[in-house]
C-alpha positions in Angstrom: -63.9 -100.4 -48.4 -66.4 -101.4 -50.9 -64.3 -99.8 -53.7 -61.3 -101.8 -52.7 -63.2 -105.1 -52.5 -64.7 -104.5 -56.0 -61.3 -103.7 -57.5 -59.8 -106.8 -55.9 -62.5 -109.0 -57.4 -62.0 -107.5 -60.8 -58.2 -108.0 -60.6 -58.6 -111.6 -59.5 -61.0 -112.4 -62.3 -58.9 -110.7 -64.8 -55.8 -112.7 -63.6 -57.6 -116.1 -64.1 -57.5 -118.1 -67.3 -60.3 -118.3 -69.8 -61.4 -121.7 -68.5 -61.4 -120.6 -64.9 -63.7 -117.7 -65.9 -66.2 -119.9 -67.7 -65.9 -122.9 -65.6 -69.6 -123.0 -64.6 -70.7 -122.7 -68.2 -68.3 -125.2 -69.8 -68.5 -128.1 -67.2 -71.8 -129.5 -68.2 -70.6 -129.7 -71.8 -67.6 -131.5 -70.7 -69.6 -134.2 -69.1 -71.9 -134.4 -72.2 -69.0 -134.4 -74.6 -68.3 -138.3 -74.5 -71.9 -139.1 -74.9 -72.4 -136.6 -77.8 -69.3 -138.0 -79.5 -70.3 -141.6 -79.3 -73.9 -140.7 -80.4 -72.5 -138.8 -83.5 -70.1 -141.5 -84.3 -72.3 -144.6 -83.8 -75.7 -143.1 -84.8 -75.6 -139.9 -86.8 -72.6 -140.8 -89.0 -74.0 -144.4 -90.0 -77.3 -142.7 -91.0 -75.5 -140.5 -93.6 -73.3 -143.4 -94.5 -76.4 -145.5 -95.2 -77.7 -142.8 -97.5 -74.4 -142.8 -99.4 -74.0 -146.6 -99.7 -77.6 -146.8 -101.1 -76.4 -144.9 -104.2 -73.8 -147.6 -105.0 -73.7 -151.2 -106.2 -71.3 -152.9 -103.7 -70.7 -156.4 -102.3 -69.0 -155.1 -99.2 -65.5 -156.2 -100.3 -64.7 -155.0 -103.9 -64.9 -151.6 -105.6 -68.3 -149.8 -105.2 -70.0 -148.7 -108.4 -72.1 -145.5 -108.4 -75.6 -146.2 -109.7 -77.5 -143.3 -108.4 -81.1 -144.1 -107.4 -81.3 -147.5 -109.2 -81.5 -149.3 -106.0 -84.7 -147.4 -105.0 -86.2 -148.0 -108.4 -85.6 -151.7 -108.1 -87.4 -151.6 -104.7 -90.6 -150.5 -106.2 -90.7 -153.5 -108.6 -89.6 -156.0 -105.8 -92.5 -158.1 -104.5 -90.6 -159.2 -101.4 -90.2 -155.5 -100.5 -93.9 -155.0 -100.6 -94.6 -158.1 -98.5 -92.1 -156.9 -96.0 -93.6 -153.4 -96.0 -97.1 -154.9 -95.5 -96.0 -157.1 -92.6 -94.3 -154.0 -91.0 -97.6 -152.1 -91.2 -99.3 -155.1 -89.5 -96.7 -155.1 -86.9 -97.3 -151.3 -86.4 -101.0 -151.6 -85.9 -101.1 -154.7 -83.7 -98.0 -153.9 -81.7 -99.8 -150.7 -80.3 -102.1 -153.0 -78.3 -99.1 -153.3 -75.9 -99.9 -149.7 -74.7 -103.5 -150.1 -73.5 -102.6 -153.5 -72.2 -99.7 -152.2 -70.2 -101.8 -149.5 -68.9 -104.6 -151.8 -67.6 -102.1 -154.1 -66.0 -100.3 -151.2 -64.3 -103.7 -149.9 -63.0 -104.3 -153.4 -61.6 -100.8 -153.7 -60.0 -101.2 -150.2 -58.6 -103.8 -151.6 -56.2 -103.2 -152.8 -52.6 -104.2 -156.4 -52.8 -102.9 -159.7 -51.3 -100.0 -161.1 -53.1 -99.4 -157.9 -55.3 -95.6 -158.4 -55.1 -95.9 -161.9 -56.7 -98.3 -160.4 -59.4 -95.8 -157.7 -60.0 -92.9 -160.1 -60.4 -94.9 -162.4 -62.8 -95.8 -159.5 -65.2 -92.3 -158.0 -64.9 -90.7 -161.3 -65.9 -91.1 -161.1 -69.7 -89.3 -157.8 -69.8 -86.1 -159.1 -68.3 -85.6 -162.3 -70.4 -84.1 -162.2 -73.8 -86.1 -161.9 -77.1 -84.3 -165.1 -78.1 -85.7 -166.9 -75.3 -89.2 -165.4 -76.0 -88.9 -166.7 -79.6 -87.9 -170.2 -78.4 -90.6 -170.4 -75.9 -93.4 -169.4 -78.4 -92.0 -171.6 -81.1 -92.5 -174.6 -78.7 -95.9 -173.2 -77.7 -97.0 -173.1 -81.3 -95.4 -176.5 -82.3 -98.1 -178.6 -84.1 -97.0 -181.9 -82.5 -96.5 -181.2 -78.9 -97.1 -177.5 -78.4 -99.4 -176.4 -75.6 -101.6 -174.3 -78.0 -102.6 -177.4 -80.0 -102.8 -179.5 -76.8 -105.4 -177.0 -75.6 -107.2 -176.9 -79.0 -107.3 -180.7 -79.0 -109.4 -180.6 -75.8 -112.2 -179.0 -77.9 -111.7 -181.2 -80.9 -109.9 -178.5 -82.8 -106.5 -178.4 -84.6 -103.8 -179.1 -85.0 -102.9 -175.6 -86.4 -99.4 -175.0 -87.7 -99.2 -171.3 -86.8 -95.6 -170.8 -87.9 -95.9 -173.0 -91.0 -99.1 -171.3 -92.3 -98.5 -168.0 -94.3 -102.0 -166.8 -93.3 -101.2 -167.0 -89.5 -97.4 -166.6 -89.2 -97.1 -162.9 -88.9 -99.9 -162.7 -86.3 -98.3 -165.5 -84.2 -94.9 -163.7 -84.1 -96.5 -160.5 -83.3 -98.4 -162.1 -80.4 -95.0 -163.4 -79.1 -93.6 -159.8 -79.4 -96.4 -158.4 -77.4 -95.6 -160.4 -74.4 -92.4 -158.6 -73.4 -93.6 -155.3 -74.9 -96.6 -155.1 -72.7 -94.5 -155.6 -69.7 -92.3 -152.7 -70.8 -95.3 -150.4 -71.2 -96.5 -151.7 -67.8 -93.3 -150.5 -66.2 -93.6 -147.1 -67.8 -97.1 -146.7 -66.6 -96.3 -147.9 -63.1 -93.6 -145.2 -62.8 -96.0 -142.6 -64.2 -98.8 -143.6 -61.6 -96.4 -142.9 -58.9 -96.2 -139.3 -60.0 -100.0 -138.8 -60.3 -101.1 -135.8 -58.0 -103.2 -137.4 -55.2 -104.8 -133.9 -54.6 -106.4 -134.0 -58.0 -107.8 -137.4 -57.4 -109.3 -136.4 -54.1 -110.8 -133.3 -55.7 -112.4 -135.5 -58.4 -113.8 -137.9 -55.9 -115.4 -135.0 -54.0 -116.9 -133.9 -57.3 -118.3 -137.3 -57.8 -115.9 -138.7 -60.5 -115.1 -142.3 -60.4 -114.5 -145.3 -62.5 -114.1 -144.5 -66.2 -114.5 -140.7 -65.7 -111.7 -140.8 -63.1 -109.5 -142.8 -65.6 -110.2 -140.6 -68.6 -110.3 -137.1 -67.3 -107.8 -137.3 -64.2 -105.4 -140.1 -64.4 -104.7 -140.6 -68.2 -103.9 -136.9 -68.9 -101.3 -137.0 -66.1 -99.7 -140.0 -67.8 -99.1 -138.2 -71.1 -95.2 -138.4 -70.6 -95.3 -142.1 -70.1 -97.7 -142.6 -73.0 -95.4 -140.6 -75.3 -92.4 -142.7 -74.4 -94.5 -145.9 -74.7 -95.7 -144.8 -78.2 -92.2 -144.0 -79.4 -90.5 -147.2 -78.0 -93.4 -149.4 -79.3 -93.4 -147.9 -82.8 -89.6 -148.3 -83.0 -89.8 -151.8 -81.7 -92.5 -152.7 -84.4 -90.6 -151.2 -87.2 -87.2 -152.8 -86.4 -88.6 -156.3 -85.4 -85.8 -158.6 -86.4 -84.9 -161.1 -83.6 -88.2 -162.9 -83.2 -88.5 -163.5 -86.9 -85.0 -164.7 -87.2 -85.5 -167.1 -84.4 -89.0 -168.3 -85.0 -89.3 -168.6 -88.9 -86.2 -167.0 -90.6 -88.6 -165.2 -92.8 -90.5 -168.2 -93.8 -92.7 -169.8 -94.8 -92.1 -168.6 -98.5 -90.8 -165.3 -97.1 -94.4 -164.3 -95.8 -93.1 -163.4 -92.3 -90.4 -161.0 -93.5 -90.2 -157.4 -92.4 -88.0 -154.6 -93.7 -85.3 -155.1 -91.2 -85.1 -158.9 -91.9 -85.2 -158.4 -95.6 -82.5 -155.9 -95.4 -80.3 -158.5 -93.6 -81.2 -161.1 -96.3 -80.2 -159.0 -99.2 -77.1 -157.4 -97.5 -75.5 -160.0 -95.4 -77.0 -163.4 -95.9 -76.6 -166.1 -98.5 -78.9 -164.2 -100.9 -76.2 -162.0 -102.4 -74.2 -159.5 -100.2 -76.0 -156.5 -102.0 -74.9 -153.7 -99.5 -76.3 -150.9 -101.7 -79.7 -152.6 -101.9 -79.7 -153.4 -98.3 -78.8 -149.8 -97.5 -81.7 -148.4 -99.6 -84.1 -150.7 -97.5 -82.5 -149.2 -94.3 -83.1 -145.7 -95.7 -86.8 -146.3 -96.4 -87.2 -148.0 -92.9 -85.5 -144.9 -91.3 -87.7 -142.5 -93.1 -90.8 -144.4 -92.0 -89.5 -144.2 -88.3 -88.6 -140.6 -88.7 -92.2 -139.7 -89.9 -93.8 -141.3 -87.0 -91.5 -139.9 -84.4 -91.7 -136.5 -85.8 -95.4 -136.5 -85.8 -95.5 -137.5 -82.1 -92.9 -134.9 -81.2 -94.9 -132.2 -83.1 -98.0 -133.3 -81.2 -96.4 -133.1 -77.9 -95.0 -129.8 -78.7 -98.3 -128.3 -79.8 -100.0 -129.7 -76.7 -97.3 -128.0 -74.5 -97.6 -124.8 -76.4 -101.4 -124.8 -76.1 -101.4 -125.5 -72.4 -99.2 -122.4 -71.7 
């Protein structure tokens, strides 16, 4: 009886087509295929295309002229490039303040207090509004004639201060505007992570006498590593590709002092400054390599921690 059943199974399997025999293994790849194709066509292919265009002198319409690495050589003698790179590094350092700020706000909102839903809505609000709206709101806030900042400074006999018109303050003013929604995003990540914190570990730590900073540093934060990793990666990418706030609030001014690499790339490639597609692509390649270094470092760090924990 058993031999007959086994032979029947073998016969039925042999009679099936190749897809039917491998249906379980193939089905997940069929669901992934559209996403993989879109990612390859709209992300991977443009990256290699940018590398290729950066080797040409091209206005986007006429015939492209191959010039090798001359665009990269010109970058190293371009003062505007160094100003943009410097501003990107300032963005990178100060933008990371959104991570601890988001963590502490999430810890506060994770409490059971009166009106907590209202507090959550107020802190969540910056995340759902457009960056353009954020830029306009802070432009009005900084306005030297009627802005709330100078109205507040006037109470103490200070000001007026033209934040967006002073090359010493403009970059920091735009970064502050960007930190508002970015902190809300990090807060959401940490609120999600706090829901996954093991309550048994917290109770065990309390029995051992841990509380306050020790509880936070040794029990809660280690369990928030996945959320922290995502927050770091998203914040670094956001800092390096900052464009919309600069475009809305200053358009790179005053005197180009608020430019970053992404905005300078737009200026040289697509604005009235010249339609230099190859030069803009070279800036894009440099920006991509900087992003790649940071993200590769964090991925390697996470891999080493996971490997060491096994």
